[in-house]
LONU-196956 format. One record per residue (C-alpha): chain; residue number from 1; residue in one letter; x, y, z. Coordinates in steps of 0.1 Angstrom, whole numbers, plus 5000, padded with zeros to 4 digits. Last residue first. Example, Ala and Ser with C-alpha at 12.3 -4.5 7.8 and 13.67 -1.06 7.14 Angstrom:
2
<site><cadena>A</cadena><num>2</num><residuo>S</residuo><east>5137</east><north>4989</north><up>5071</up></site>
<site><cadena>A</cadena><num>1</num><residuo>A</residuo><east>5123</east><north>4955</north><up>5078</up></site>
END
This chain:
182
<site><cadena>A</cadena><num>182</num><residuo>E</residuo><east>4953</east><north>4948</north><up>4807</up></site>
<site><cadena>A</cadena><num>181</num><residuo>R</residuo><east>4949</east><north>4929</north><up>4840</up></site>
<site><cadena>A</cadena><num>180</num><residuo>V</residuo><east>4913</east><north>4934</north><up>4850</up></site>
<site><cadena>A</cadena><num>179</num><residuo>P</residuo><east>4910</east><north>4943</north><up>4886</up></site>
<site><cadena>A</cadena><num>178</num><residuo>R</residuo><east>4898</east><north>4916</north><up>4910</up></site>
<site><cadena>A</cadena><num>177</num><residuo>K</residuo><east>4861</east><north>4916</north><up>4917</up></site>
<site><cadena>A</cadena><num>176</num><residuo>S</residuo><east>4847</east><north>4931</north><up>4949</up></site>
<site><cadena>A</cadena><num>175</num><residuo>L</residuo><east>4848</east><north>4966</north><up>4934</up></site>
<site><cadena>A</cadena><num>174</num><residuo>K</residuo><east>4826</east><north>4957</north><up>4905</up></site>
<site><cadena>A</cadena><num>173</num><residuo>R</residuo><east>4800</east><north>4941</north><up>4928</up></site>
<site><cadena>A</cadena><num>172</num><residuo>Q</residuo><east>4801</east><north>4972</north><up>4951</up></site>
<site><cadena>A</cadena><num>171</num><residuo>L</residuo><east>4795</east><north>4994</north><up>4921</up></site>
<site><cadena>A</cadena><num>170</num><residuo>T</residuo><east>4765</east><north>4974</north><up>4910</up></site>
<site><cadena>A</cadena><num>169</num><residuo>R</residuo><east>4752</east><north>4975</north><up>4946</up></site>
<site><cadena>A</cadena><num>168</num><residuo>R</residuo><east>4755</east><north>5013</north><up>4946</up></site>
<site><cadena>A</cadena><num>167</num><residuo>H</residuo><east>4735</east><north>5017</north><up>4914</up></site>
<site><cadena>A</cadena><num>166</num><residuo>M</residuo><east>4753</east><north>5035</north><up>4887</up></site>
<site><cadena>A</cadena><num>165</num><residuo>G</residuo><east>4755</east><north>5071</north><up>4875</up></site>
<site><cadena>A</cadena><num>164</num><residuo>L</residuo><east>4792</east><north>5074</north><up>4881</up></site>
<site><cadena>A</cadena><num>163</num><residuo>Q</residuo><east>4788</east><north>5104</north><up>4904</up></site>
<site><cadena>A</cadena><num>162</num><residuo>R</residuo><east>4760</east><north>5086</north><up>4924</up></site>
<site><cadena>A</cadena><num>161</num><residuo>A</residuo><east>4781</east><north>5054</north><up>4926</up></site>
<site><cadena>A</cadena><num>160</num><residuo>T</residuo><east>4811</east><north>5074</north><up>4939</up></site>
<site><cadena>A</cadena><num>159</num><residuo>E</residuo><east>4789</east><north>5091</north><up>4965</up></site>
<site><cadena>A</cadena><num>158</num><residuo>S</residuo><east>4775</east><north>5058</north><up>4978</up></site>
<site><cadena>A</cadena><num>157</num><residuo>I</residuo><east>4810</east><north>5041</north><up>4977</up></site>
<site><cadena>A</cadena><num>156</num><residuo>N</residuo><east>4827</east><north>5068</north><up>4998</up></site>
<site><cadena>A</cadena><num>155</num><residuo>G</residuo><east>4864</east><north>5058</north><up>4996</up></site>
<site><cadena>A</cadena><num>154</num><residuo>D</residuo><east>4877</east><north>5093</north><up>5000</up></site>
<site><cadena>A</cadena><num>153</num><residuo>N</residuo><east>4855</east><north>5106</north><up>4972</up></site>
<site><cadena>A</cadena><num>152</num><residuo>E</residuo><east>4884</east><north>5115</north><up>4949</up></site>
<site><cadena>A</cadena><num>151</num><residuo>T</residuo><east>4898</east><north>5080</north><up>4956</up></site>
<site><cadena>A</cadena><num>150</num><residuo>L</residuo><east>4865</east><north>5064</north><up>4945</up></site>
<site><cadena>A</cadena><num>149</num><residuo>V</residuo><east>4865</east><north>5086</north><up>4913</up></site>
<site><cadena>A</cadena><num>148</num><residuo>K</residuo><east>4900</east><north>5074</north><up>4904</up></site>
<site><cadena>A</cadena><num>147</num><residuo>Q</residuo><east>4893</east><north>5038</north><up>4913</up></site>
<site><cadena>A</cadena><num>146</num><residuo>I</residuo><east>4862</east><north>5038</north><up>4891</up></site>
<site><cadena>A</cadena><num>145</num><residuo>H</residuo><east>4881</east><north>5053</north><up>4862</up></site>
<site><cadena>A</cadena><num>144</num><residuo>E</residuo><east>4909</east><north>5027</north><up>4865</up></site>
<site><cadena>A</cadena><num>143</num><residuo>W</residuo><east>4884</east><north>4999</north><up>4865</up></site>
<site><cadena>A</cadena><num>142</num><residuo>E</residuo><east>4866</east><north>5013</north><up>4835</up></site>
<site><cadena>A</cadena><num>141</num><residuo>V</residuo><east>4899</east><north>5017</north><up>4816</up></site>
<site><cadena>A</cadena><num>140</num><residuo>R</residuo><east>4907</east><north>4980</north><up>4826</up></site>
<site><cadena>A</cadena><num>139</num><residuo>K</residuo><east>4873</east><north>4969</north><up>4812</up></site>
<site><cadena>A</cadena><num>138</num><residuo>P</residuo><east>4879</east><north>4989</north><up>4780</up></site>
<site><cadena>A</cadena><num>137</num><residuo>S</residuo><east>4913</east><north>4972</north><up>4775</up></site>
<site><cadena>A</cadena><num>136</num><residuo>M</residuo><east>4944</east><north>4992</north><up>4782</up></site>
<site><cadena>A</cadena><num>135</num><residuo>P</residuo><east>4967</east><north>5002</north><up>4753</up></site>
<site><cadena>A</cadena><num>134</num><residuo>Q</residuo><east>4997</east><north>4980</north><up>4744</up></site>
<site><cadena>A</cadena><num>133</num><residuo>Q</residuo><east>5030</east><north>4999</north><up>4744</up></site>
<site><cadena>A</cadena><num>132</num><residuo>K</residuo><east>5042</east><north>4988</north><up>4778</up></site>
<site><cadena>A</cadena><num>131</num><residuo>V</residuo><east>5071</east><north>5008</north><up>4792</up></site>
<site><cadena>A</cadena><num>130</num><residuo>E</residuo><east>5097</east><north>4985</north><up>4807</up></site>
<site><cadena>A</cadena><num>129</num><residuo>I</residuo><east>5115</east><north>5000</north><up>4837</up></site>
<site><cadena>A</cadena><num>128</num><residuo>D</residuo><east>5151</east><north>5011</north><up>4829</up></site>
<site><cadena>A</cadena><num>127</num><residuo>V</residuo><east>5145</east><north>5047</north><up>4840</up></site>
<site><cadena>A</cadena><num>126</num><residuo>C</residuo><east>5140</east><north>5036</north><up>4876</up></site>
<site><cadena>A</cadena><num>125</num><residuo>G</residuo><east>5124</east><north>5057</north><up>4902</up></site>
<site><cadena>A</cadena><num>124</num><residuo>E</residuo><east>5141</east><north>5068</north><up>4934</up></site>
<site><cadena>A</cadena><num>123</num><residuo>S</residuo><east>5143</east><north>5056</north><up>4970</up></site>
<site><cadena>A</cadena><num>122</num><residuo>K</residuo><east>5144</east><north>5019</north><up>4963</up></site>
<site><cadena>A</cadena><num>121</num><residuo>G</residuo><east>5156</east><north>4996</north><up>4991</up></site>
<site><cadena>A</cadena><num>120</num><residuo>L</residuo><east>5121</east><north>4990</north><up>5004</up></site>
<site><cadena>A</cadena><num>119</num><residuo>A</residuo><east>5111</east><north>4978</north><up>4969</up></site>
<site><cadena>A</cadena><num>118</num><residuo>K</residuo><east>5139</east><north>4952</north><up>4968</up></site>
<site><cadena>A</cadena><num>117</num><residuo>L</residuo><east>5129</east><north>4939</north><up>5003</up></site>
<site><cadena>A</cadena><num>116</num><residuo>V</residuo><east>5092</east><north>4937</north><up>4992</up></site>
<site><cadena>A</cadena><num>115</num><residuo>E</residuo><east>5102</east><north>4917</north><up>4961</up></site>
<site><cadena>A</cadena><num>114</num><residuo>D</residuo><east>5124</east><north>4894</north><up>4982</up></site>
<site><cadena>A</cadena><num>113</num><residuo>A</residuo><east>5096</east><north>4889</north><up>5008</up></site>
<site><cadena>A</cadena><num>112</num><residuo>D</residuo><east>5071</east><north>4877</north><up>4982</up></site>
<site><cadena>A</cadena><num>111</num><residuo>V</residuo><east>5044</east><north>4896</north><up>4963</up></site>
<site><cadena>A</cadena><num>110</num><residuo>P</residuo><east>5008</east><north>4887</north><up>4955</up></site>
<site><cadena>A</cadena><num>109</num><residuo>K</residuo><east>4998</east><north>4915</north><up>4954</up></site>
<site><cadena>A</cadena><num>108</num><residuo>A</residuo><east>5004</east><north>4947</north><up>4934</up></site>
<site><cadena>A</cadena><num>107</num><residuo>L</residuo><east>5034</east><north>4967</north><up>4946</up></site>
<site><cadena>A</cadena><num>106</num><residuo>Y</residuo><east>5039</east><north>5005</north><up>4951</up></site>
<site><cadena>A</cadena><num>105</num><residuo>H</residuo><east>5071</east><north>5022</north><up>4960</up></site>
<site><cadena>A</cadena><num>104</num><residuo>T</residuo><east>5085</east><north>5052</north><up>4980</up></site>
<site><cadena>A</cadena><num>103</num><residuo>A</residuo><east>5052</east><north>5061</north><up>4996</up></site>
<site><cadena>A</cadena><num>102</num><residuo>G</residuo><east>5050</east><north>5097</north><up>5007</up></site>
<site><cadena>A</cadena><num>101</num><residuo>L</residuo><east>5015</east><north>5110</north><up>5000</up></site>
<site><cadena>A</cadena><num>100</num><residuo>K</residuo><east>5022</east><north>5118</north><up>4964</up></site>
<site><cadena>A</cadena><num>99</num><residuo>I</residuo><east>5035</east><north>5082</north><up>4959</up></site>
<site><cadena>A</cadena><num>98</num><residuo>A</residuo><east>5003</east><north>5067</north><up>4974</up></site>
<site><cadena>A</cadena><num>97</num><residuo>E</residuo><east>4981</east><north>5090</north><up>4954</up></site>
<site><cadena>A</cadena><num>96</num><residuo>V</residuo><east>4998</east><north>5081</north><up>4921</up></site>
<site><cadena>A</cadena><num>95</num><residuo>A</residuo><east>4995</east><north>5044</north><up>4929</up></site>
<site><cadena>A</cadena><num>94</num><residuo>T</residuo><east>4958</east><north>5048</north><up>4939</up></site>
<site><cadena>A</cadena><num>93</num><residuo>A</residuo><east>4950</east><north>5065</north><up>4906</up></site>
<site><cadena>A</cadena><num>92</num><residuo>V</residuo><east>4970</east><north>5040</north><up>4885</up></site>
<site><cadena>A</cadena><num>91</num><residuo>S</residuo><east>4952</east><north>5011</north><up>4899</up></site>
<site><cadena>A</cadena><num>90</num><residuo>A</residuo><east>4962</east><north>4980</north><up>4919</up></site>
<site><cadena>A</cadena><num>89</num><residuo>F</residuo><east>4934</east><north>4961</north><up>4937</up></site>
<site><cadena>A</cadena><num>88</num><residuo>G</residuo><east>4953</east><north>4934</north><up>4956</up></site>
<site><cadena>A</cadena><num>87</num><residuo>T</residuo><east>4974</east><north>4961</north><up>4972</up></site>
<site><cadena>A</cadena><num>86</num><residuo>L</residuo><east>5007</east><north>4967</north><up>4988</up></site>
<site><cadena>A</cadena><num>85</num><residuo>V</residuo><east>5021</east><north>5001</north><up>4995</up></site>
<site><cadena>A</cadena><num>84</num><residuo>V</residuo><east>5058</east><north>5004</north><up>5002</up></site>
<site><cadena>A</cadena><num>83</num><residuo>M</residuo><east>5072</east><north>5030</north><up>5026</up></site>
<site><cadena>A</cadena><num>82</num><residuo>H</residuo><east>5108</east><north>5041</north><up>5032</up></site>
<site><cadena>A</cadena><num>81</num><residuo>S</residuo><east>5108</east><north>5067</north><up>5060</up></site>
<site><cadena>A</cadena><num>80</num><residuo>T</residuo><east>5128</east><north>5098</north><up>5050</up></site>
<site><cadena>A</cadena><num>79</num><residuo>P</residuo><east>5099</east><north>5122</north><up>5053</up></site>
<site><cadena>A</cadena><num>78</num><residuo>D</residuo><east>5096</east><north>5113</north><up>5090</up></site>
<site><cadena>A</cadena><num>77</num><residuo>L</residuo><east>5065</east><north>5123</north><up>5110</up></site>
<site><cadena>A</cadena><num>76</num><residuo>K</residuo><east>5046</east><north>5138</north><up>5080</up></site>
<site><cadena>A</cadena><num>75</num><residuo>H</residuo><east>5055</east><north>5107</north><up>5060</up></site>
<site><cadena>A</cadena><num>74</num><residuo>I</residuo><east>5042</east><north>5084</north><up>5087</up></site>
<site><cadena>A</cadena><num>73</num><residuo>K</residuo><east>5009</east><north>5103</north><up>5087</up></site>
<site><cadena>A</cadena><num>72</num><residuo>E</residuo><east>5005</east><north>5103</north><up>5049</up></site>
<site><cadena>A</cadena><num>71</num><residuo>I</residuo><east>5013</east><north>5066</north><up>5046</up></site>
<site><cadena>A</cadena><num>70</num><residuo>L</residuo><east>4988</east><north>5058</north><up>5074</up></site>
<site><cadena>A</cadena><num>69</num><residuo>V</residuo><east>4960</east><north>5077</north><up>5056</up></site>
<site><cadena>A</cadena><num>68</num><residuo>L</residuo><east>4969</east><north>5059</north><up>5024</up></site>
<site><cadena>A</cadena><num>67</num><residuo>G</residuo><east>4964</east><north>5026</north><up>5041</up></site>
<site><cadena>A</cadena><num>66</num><residuo>S</residuo><east>4927</east><north>5033</north><up>5040</up></site>
<site><cadena>A</cadena><num>65</num><residuo>E</residuo><east>4907</east><north>5039</north><up>5071</up></site>
<site><cadena>A</cadena><num>64</num><residuo>G</residuo><east>4883</east><north>5013</north><up>5085</up></site>
<site><cadena>A</cadena><num>63</num><residuo>P</residuo><east>4887</east><north>4978</north><up>5072</up></site>
<site><cadena>A</cadena><num>62</num><residuo>M</residuo><east>4917</east><north>4975</north><up>5050</up></site>
<site><cadena>A</cadena><num>61</num><residuo>N</residuo><east>4925</east><north>4983</north><up>5013</up></site>
<site><cadena>A</cadena><num>60</num><residuo>L</residuo><east>4960</east><north>4998</north><up>5008</up></site>
<site><cadena>A</cadena><num>59</num><residuo>D</residuo><east>4981</east><north>4973</north><up>5026</up></site>
<site><cadena>A</cadena><num>58</num><residuo>V</residuo><east>5012</east><north>4990</north><up>5042</up></site>
<site><cadena>A</cadena><num>57</num><residuo>V</residuo><east>5048</east><north>4979</north><up>5042</up></site>
<site><cadena>A</cadena><num>56</num><residuo>A</residuo><east>5068</east><north>5003</north><up>5064</up></site>
<site><cadena>A</cadena><num>55</num><residuo>Y</residuo><east>5105</east><north>5011</north><up>5069</up></site>
<site><cadena>A</cadena><num>54</num><residuo>K</residuo><east>5124</east><north>5034</north><up>5092</up></site>
<site><cadena>A</cadena><num>53</num><residuo>P</residuo><east>5095</east><north>5033</north><up>5116</up></site>
<site><cadena>A</cadena><num>52</num><residuo>P</residuo><east>5079</east><north>5065</north><up>5129</up></site>
<site><cadena>A</cadena><num>51</num><residuo>V</residuo><east>5084</east><north>5076</north><up>5164</up></site>
<site><cadena>A</cadena><num>50</num><residuo>E</residuo><east>5054</east><north>5098</north><up>5174</up></site>
<site><cadena>A</cadena><num>49</num><residuo>G</residuo><east>5031</east><north>5069</north><up>5182</up></site>
<site><cadena>A</cadena><num>48</num><residuo>V</residuo><east>5041</east><north>5040</north><up>5161</up></site>
<site><cadena>A</cadena><num>47</num><residuo>M</residuo><east>5021</east><north>5013</north><up>5178</up></site>
<site><cadena>A</cadena><num>46</num><residuo>E</residuo><east>4990</east><north>5034</north><up>5183</up></site>
<site><cadena>A</cadena><num>45</num><residuo>L</residuo><east>4992</east><north>5045</north><up>5146</up></site>
<site><cadena>A</cadena><num>44</num><residuo>A</residuo><east>4994</east><north>5009</north><up>5135</up></site>
<site><cadena>A</cadena><num>43</num><residuo>Q</residuo><east>4964</east><north>4999</north><up>5155</up></site>
<site><cadena>A</cadena><num>42</num><residuo>Q</residuo><east>4944</east><north>5028</north><up>5140</up></site>
<site><cadena>A</cadena><num>41</num><residuo>V</residuo><east>4955</east><north>5019</north><up>5105</up></site>
<site><cadena>A</cadena><num>40</num><residuo>H</residuo><east>4944</east><north>4982</north><up>5106</up></site>
<site><cadena>A</cadena><num>39</num><residuo>H</residuo><east>4960</east><north>4948</north><up>5111</up></site>
<site><cadena>A</cadena><num>38</num><residuo>A</residuo><east>4992</east><north>4958</north><up>5128</up></site>
<site><cadena>A</cadena><num>37</num><residuo>I</residuo><east>5026</east><north>4940</north><up>5129</up></site>
<site><cadena>A</cadena><num>36</num><residuo>L</residuo><east>5059</east><north>4953</north><up>5141</up></site>
<site><cadena>A</cadena><num>35</num><residuo>V</residuo><east>5090</east><north>4937</north><up>5126</up></site>
<site><cadena>A</cadena><num>34</num><residuo>A</residuo><east>5126</east><north>4941</north><up>5138</up></site>
<site><cadena>A</cadena><num>33</num><residuo>F</residuo><east>5143</east><north>4936</north><up>5105</up></site>
<site><cadena>A</cadena><num>32</num><residuo>G</residuo><east>5173</east><north>4915</north><up>5095</up></site>
<site><cadena>A</cadena><num>31</num><residuo>R</residuo><east>5162</east><north>4894</north><up>5065</up></site>
<site><cadena>A</cadena><num>30</num><residuo>K</residuo><east>5150</east><north>4865</north><up>5088</up></site>
<site><cadena>A</cadena><num>29</num><residuo>E</residuo><east>5127</east><north>4891</north><up>5104</up></site>
<site><cadena>A</cadena><num>28</num><residuo>M</residuo><east>5114</east><north>4900</north><up>5070</up></site>
<site><cadena>A</cadena><num>27</num><residuo>A</residuo><east>5105</east><north>4863</north><up>5063</up></site>
<site><cadena>A</cadena><num>26</num><residuo>N</residuo><east>5088</east><north>4860</north><up>5097</up></site>
<site><cadena>A</cadena><num>25</num><residuo>G</residuo><east>5068</east><north>4892</north><up>5091</up></site>
<site><cadena>A</cadena><num>24</num><residuo>L</residuo><east>5058</east><north>4880</north><up>5056</up></site>
<site><cadena>A</cadena><num>23</num><residuo>I</residuo><east>5044</east><north>4848</north><up>5069</up></site>
<site><cadena>A</cadena><num>22</num><residuo>R</residuo><east>5027</east><north>4863</north><up>5100</up></site>
<site><cadena>A</cadena><num>21</num><residuo>C</residuo><east>5013</east><north>4893</north><up>5080</up></site>
<site><cadena>A</cadena><num>20</num><residuo>Y</residuo><east>5000</east><north>4870</north><up>5053</up></site>
<site><cadena>A</cadena><num>19</num><residuo>L</residuo><east>4982</east><north>4849</north><up>5079</up></site>
<site><cadena>A</cadena><num>18</num><residuo>E</residuo><east>4967</east><north>4879</north><up>5096</up></site>
<site><cadena>A</cadena><num>17</num><residuo>D</residuo><east>4953</east><north>4894</north><up>5064</up></site>
<site><cadena>A</cadena><num>16</num><residuo>D</residuo><east>4943</east><north>4929</north><up>5075</up></site>
<site><cadena>A</cadena><num>15</num><residuo>D</residuo><east>4977</east><north>4943</north><up>5065</up></site>
<site><cadena>A</cadena><num>14</num><residuo>V</residuo><east>5001</east><north>4967</north><up>5082</up></site>
<site><cadena>A</cadena><num>13</num><residuo>L</residuo><east>5038</east><north>4957</north><up>5085</up></site>
<site><cadena>A</cadena><num>12</num><residuo>L</residuo><east>5060</east><north>4982</north><up>5103</up></site>
<site><cadena>A</cadena><num>11</num><residuo>L</residuo><east>5097</east><north>4975</north><up>5098</up></site>
<site><cadena>A</cadena><num>10</num><residuo>T</residuo><east>5121</east><north>4987</north><up>5124</up></site>
<site><cadena>A</cadena><num>9</num><residuo>P</residuo><east>5158</east><north>4986</north><up>5115</up></site>
<site><cadena>A</cadena><num>8</num><residuo>K</residuo><east>5177</east><north>4961</north><up>5137</up></site>
<site><cadena>A</cadena><num>7</num><residuo>A</residuo><east>5198</east><north>4977</north><up>5164</up></site>
<site><cadena>A</cadena><num>6</num><residuo>Q</residuo><east>5236</east><north>4977</north><up>5158</up></site>
<site><cadena>A</cadena><num>5</num><residuo>I</residuo><east>5255</east><north>4967</north><up>5190</up></site>
<site><cadena>A</cadena><num>4</num><residuo>V</residuo><east>5285</east><north>4989</north><up>5194</up></site>
<site><cadena>A</cadena><num>3</num><residuo>D</residuo><east>5315</east><north>4969</north><up>5205</up></site>
<site><cadena>A</cadena><num>2</num><residuo>N</residuo><east>5335</east><north>4987</north><up>5231</up></site>
<site><cadena>A</cadena><num>1</num><residuo>M</residuo><east>5338</east><north>4957</north><up>5255</up></site>
END
């Protein structure tokens, strides 16, 4: 028998939502991936070691370190890894940082397995994407600015609140809300 058995490509799925991981993991296995699941950055790093996965789907906002830390480390191990960042708190600042650190795509939750699969297949941008002409609302501009300052402070809420001139609890309340759409 000279048949070469093709190994399934490895997909690292990192999200603190265990139910979401189980559902998405099962769906991605049905689509031909060998799925590894972790629920925080340190656990993912222990699983990966020095052998990065071919594909990774990483939640941005988890307990402990941000998913951006994992994106950067995987990219340093293998710049050809295809990584998609998922987040329920999408912002321009974090999208830009994720791409700079090595992510190949960025998706705002909720997303299904087909959207993730499509994003994992992208290695370049798309010139056909629709460009919105409507300006952002003042609340969305505020959200984007908070995310930018928070990113600049490596997620430090106290320092971000000080720089924005607001009370720490006020900032925490604003961050706990979902981002404004437009």
